[in-house]
N, C-alpha and C positions, 0 to 999 in steps of 0.2 A: 719393316719397322712396326713393332707392336709392343703393347704393354697392357697390364691388368692391374687395377688398384684393389687393395684390400683394406678392411673388410669389404666384401661384395654382397649387397649393393653398397655404394659409397654414401652411407647416411651418417654413421657415427664411428668413432674410433673403437678399437677393441679394448675393453677394460680387463686388466689382469690384477688379481688381488695381490696384496703385499707379501713380503717375507718368504720368497721362494716359490710362490704359486706359478703354475705354468699352464699355458693354453696351446694346444696344437690345432692347426687348421690345414685343410687341403689347398694346394696351389697348383695351377696348371703350368706346365713347362713351356717356356719361351726361350729360344736359343738363336743366336746370330753369330756374325763374324767375330772372331776374337779381337781383343785389344792388340794394337801393334806390338806391345812388349811381349805378347804371348803367341804371336804368329809363329807357326812352326812347332809350337808345343801343344796347342789345342786346336782342334778342328772347329769347335763351336764353343760359345760361352753363354751363360745365363747370368743376368744382372738383377740383383735384388737390393732394394733399399728399405730399411726398417727404421722408422722414426718413433722415438719416445717423446710424448708431448709433456714437457716439464720434468722436473726432478733432476737429480745429478748422479744417482747410483746406476751405473751401466747395467743393462739387462744381459742375459745370455740367450743367444739365438741357436736353435737346433735345426738341422736339416736331415730329412730322412727320405730315402728313395725306396719305393716298393715296400718290401718286408725286411729291409736291411736295418742294421742298428742305427739309432739316431746319432748324429755327429754334433757335438758342441763346437760351433764355429769360432775360430780364433785367427790370429794373424799368421799362424803357421798352417801351411797347406796340409790337408788331411784327406785321405781317400774316402769315397762314398761308395757303398755296396748296395745292391738291390735285394739281397737275401741274407739270412742269418743261419749259420750252422747250428747243429745241436749243442755245440759247446759255447755258443754265443758270439762267435767271431763272424765278421762279414765275409760274404762271398759274392762273386759276380760284380766285378769292378765296373763302376759307372763313370767316375770322374773325380776331380779334386774340388774341395771347397775351402775358401779362406776369406779373411776380412781384408779389404783394401783400406788405406788411410781415409778417414772421414772427418767430419767437423760437427761440433755441437752434439746433439743427441741423435745423430743419424749414423746407422751402421750400414756399410757398403759390403754386401756379400757377393762374392764372385764364385761361379761354378764353371769349371773348365772340363770339356769333354774331348777325348782324343779321337772320337769317331761319332758318326751320326747315331743318335739313340733318343728314344722317347720313353720317359719314365713317369710313374705316379709319385707325386711328392707331397710331403707334409712339412710345414714350417712350424716350429715350436718357439714360443717366447716365454722366458722365465723372468719374472719381475724380482730383482734382487733387493729392492728397497725394503728395509725392515719395518718401515713405519707407514707407508702410504701405498694405496693402489695406484696403478699407472695406466695411461692410455697409449695405444700403439696404432700406427698405420703403416702400410708397406705397399711397395710396388714391385711387380715382376716384369722384366722387359727383355727384349732380345738385343738391346743396345744401351750403352751407358747414358746417352742423352735422354731417352724416353724414361729411364728409371728415375730421373730427377724431376718428378712431377711436384706441383704445389702441394698435393695431398700428403707428401712426406717432408714438408718443410715445417718444422715445429713453430717457427716464427709466425706462420700464417694461421696457427691455431690459437694464438693469444687473443683473449677477449678484447673487444673495443666497443665504445659507445657510439650511438648515432648522434647526429647533430642536435636532435631533440631527445635528450637522454632519458627522460622519465615523464610519466603522466599519471596523476597531476604533479605539479612542481612544488606543492606544499601540502601539509596535512598533520594531523595529530596522531599519537600512538594508535596503532591498529588500522590506520587508513591503508587500503590496498593501493599499491603503486606498481605500474608496469614500466619496467626498464627496457629500453630498446637498444639493440646493437647487433654484434655478431659474435659467434663462437661462445655463446653463453651456456652451451650444453656439454662442454668437455668435462668429463668426470663428474664430480659432485661440487657444483659451484657454491660459493658463499658470498653473501652481500653484507656490507657494513655501511651504516649511516654514521658518519663521524667515526667513533671507535666502538659503536654498538652494533652487535650482529642483528640482522633482520631475518624474520621467519619467511621461508618460501611457502607461498600459498598454492602453488601449482607446479607440476613437473617442469623442469627446465626445457625450453625450446631453443633452437639455434639462434633466433633473433629476439627473444623476449624472455624476461623473468618477471614473475608477479610475486611481490613481497609485501609484508606488512611493516609499516613504520614502527621502529622499536621505541620502547620507553627510555626515559633518562636523557633525552637530547636537550631539553630546555631547563635552564636553571630557574627555580621558583623565584617569582618577582620579575622575570623577564617576559616580554610579549612573544618571544620566539627566538629561534636560532638558525643561522645559515650553516649547513653541514655538508661535507663532501659525501659522495656515494661511490663506493668501490666494489667491483666484482672481481673475485679471485677464483680461478679454476686451476686444475692441475697443470695447465699450459702457461699460466702467467696471471697477471693482474692488470686491471684498467680502472682509472678514475674518471668520472664524468667531468666534463669541462665546466658545467654550471653547478651551482649550489642548490641544494634542496632546502626549502624553508620549513623547518620543524615548528609546529605549533604546540602550545601547552595541552596537556591531557585533560579530558573532561572529568569533572568530579563525579563521584558515584558513592552511594550509600552502601554500608555493609548490610549483611542479613544475619541477625536483626540489627537495625541501625542504633537502637538504644534498648537497654534492659534495666528495669522493667519499663514497659511502654505506658507508664502513667505516673502522675505526681500531683503536687498541690501548687496553687498559684504562687508565683515568685520563686519556686524551686528551680535550681539549675540542673539540667541534664546534659550528659555528654553524648553528642552525636558521633557515631563511628562511620568511617568510610575511607576513601582514598582521594588523593590529589586535591586536598582542601587548601593547600599552601600556595596556590598560584593566584596571587592577588591581582587586583583588589577583590576581596571576598565580601559578598553580601548575603545576609540571611533574610529570608522573607517568610511570613507565616500568615495563615488565616484560620479563624476558628468559628465554630458553629455551636450554639447552645443545644443541648439535648435535655435540658431541664423541663420541669412540669409547667413552668410559667407560660402565660399566653403569648403567642407570637415568637417566643424564643429570642435569641440575641446572636449577633454575628459581628465580626470585626477582623482586624488584621493589622499588620505592621511590618517593620523590618528595618534594616540598616546595615552599615558596614560592620564586619566582625573580624576579630583577630584569632585565627586558629591556634590551637595548642601545638600543632604540628601537621604533618601531611594527612593524618588519619583521625583527628579529633577537632571538634568545635563545641564550645559550651553554648547552651541555649537556655534562656530563662523563660519558664512557662508563664503565659499570660493569665490575667484574671484577678490580680491583686486589687484593682480599683473597681471591681464589679459590685454593685449594690444588690441587695436581695439575692444572695448566693443560693438560698434554698430553692429559688425558682429558675435559676440560670444553669447551675452546674448539674451534671458534668458538661465539660466542653470537649469537643472533638477538634484537635489541632493538626493542621497539615503544614509542612515545612518545605521550603526550597533553598538550595544553596547555589549561588551563582559566582563563578570565578572567571579568570581570564580564559579558561579552557571551555566554558560552557555552563550549562544549568542542569542541576539534578533535583528531581522531586522525591521527597520522602515517600517510600513505596507503600506506607500504610498511614497510620495516624497515632497521635499521642492523646491519651485521655487525661484531662485535668479534673481532678475530683474536688469536691467542696472542701474549703479549709476547716 
């Protein structure tokens, strides 16, 4: 009783590109007693199971003995030869190969030998899916029971979340989040928060995915949103049982935030940036005199503001009530914007010149 799992070592499934791409790999021969239905027909049989993890377009499996011609395996019994003539025909009969009835995405390949023989084999897998790469595993055994390993059960390759599905369980856009579970490495997994795709920050691991929280999960004016998290691989999809708490994005100034970076007292300037619409929104400012007067002057203020949209806020330059402007101006003004998502400091300053 013996079997071998492939790919060997048993770390990850074999990926075959889309649209008729094919990969051939060497396999070792294992042969045992024939099935009862074939006793008296074959002296020995080899049992192969090939599983496609996900998808619905059946692949084509090829089997080749030695230097013989590859055989596209089908439900019809076909001869396998160990050598090829100059004209391309097979010579040196080895045995018969055919597909037995299977279920789901598992192909059961049977090879019957009419005598004791040991050959060098190659198994070829052609992915017939025109749109997507597919992943494959297979087992070679000397008996049908050992061929039915969990490694070739597509259902066991479907991703699933752990009891604690993600860390942390809340965050704003861009926050790194580690998802925990199993089978997260099959093919090229994708992750969605709600209906928004998340960026993978590291190569997929079997039990973990590191992603960044995507934008667009929280509606402006709301303090946050509870969203589902889903992992989809070529083998299937899984949704976390708990909800992730999405937080509003932090505000940020553009570069440059305002142009030109100067103006007169009382003048309105438009501050440019992003995520200014997650209220309540507060504008704060402080100023420092750079004028020739003794001691200079400083001050500040602020209050609630109504953004023109997610990317603009109007700000009125201070200094209208300053006496002796010739001694006080120019003013250097620094600004902050605080929203439900956080606080942003103006990266430079605005100069207020004398009226």
